[in-house]
C-alpha positions in Angstrom: -14.9 -7.9 13.9 -18.1 -5.9 14.9 -19.4 -3.0 12.5 -18.1 -0.4 15.0 -14.6 -2.1 15.2 -14.7 -2.6 11.4 -14.8 0.9 11.3 -12.7 2.4 13.7 -10.2 0.4 11.6 -10.6 2.0 8.4 -10.3 4.9 9.6 -6.9 4.3 11.3 -6.1 2.9 8.1 -6.6 5.8 6.0 -5.4 8.5 8.5 -2.2 6.0 8.5 -2.1 6.7 4.6 -2.9 10.0 4.7 0.2 10.6 6.4 2.1 8.3 4.1 2.5 5.9 7.4 1.4 1.7 5.5 2.1 0.5 9.1 -1.6 0.2 9.8 -2.5 -1.2 6.2 0.2 -3.5 7.0 -0.8 -4.9 10.6 -3.9 -5.6 9.8 -3.4 -8.0 6.5 -4.2 -12.0 7.5 -1.1 -14.0 7.0 -2.4 -16.0 4.9 -5.1 -13.8 1.7 -4.6 -13.2 -2.1 -4.5 -9.8 -3.5 -5.7 -10.0 -7.1 -4.9 -7.6 -8.9 -7.5 -7.1 -12.5 -5.8 -6.0 -15.4 -2.8 -6.6 -18.0 -0.2 -4.3 -16.1 3.1 -5.4 -14.4 1.0 -5.2 -10.8 -1.7 -7.8 -12.1 -2.3 -11.3 -10.9 -2.5 -13.0 -7.5 0.1 -12.1 -4.9 -0.8 -14.8 -2.1 0.0 -14.1 1.6 0.8 -11.3 3.7 4.5 -11.7 3.3 3.9 -11.8 -0.4 1.9 -8.7 -0.7 4.1 -6.6 1.6 7.6 -7.9 -0.3 6.6 -8.3 -3.7 3.7 -5.5 -4.3 3.4 -3.0 -1.5 7.6 -2.2 -1.2 8.0 -1.9 -5.5 4.8 0.1 -5.3 6.4 2.3 -3.2 9.5 2.4 -4.0 8.0 3.6 -7.7 5.6 6.8 -6.1 8.7 7.6 -4.1 10.5 7.8 -7.3 8.2 9.7 -8.5 7.9 12.4 -6.1 11.2 12.8 -5.9 12.2 13.2 -9.2 9.1 15.1 -9.4 10.1 17.9 -6.5 13.9 17.8 -8.3 11.9 18.8 -11.2 10.2 21.5 -10.0 13.5 22.8 -8.1 14.4 26.7 -9.2 18.2 26.5 -9.4 
């Protein structure tokens, strides 16, 4: 992939993320890769393979983010 193609891909990924659409990022991941998070959090460690990353890392992270968003909307709601 050349520099121009890579730039366009990253622009598409970030535009999707800005609209809360992770599909461009997910579609761009290679089937065989490792996503490593350093540290001592519950997310720390190496996650190997596209399906593992999507199912065991991204999906739980998204659920946590979505739950927090829903909770903050409810907490700020005037009754």
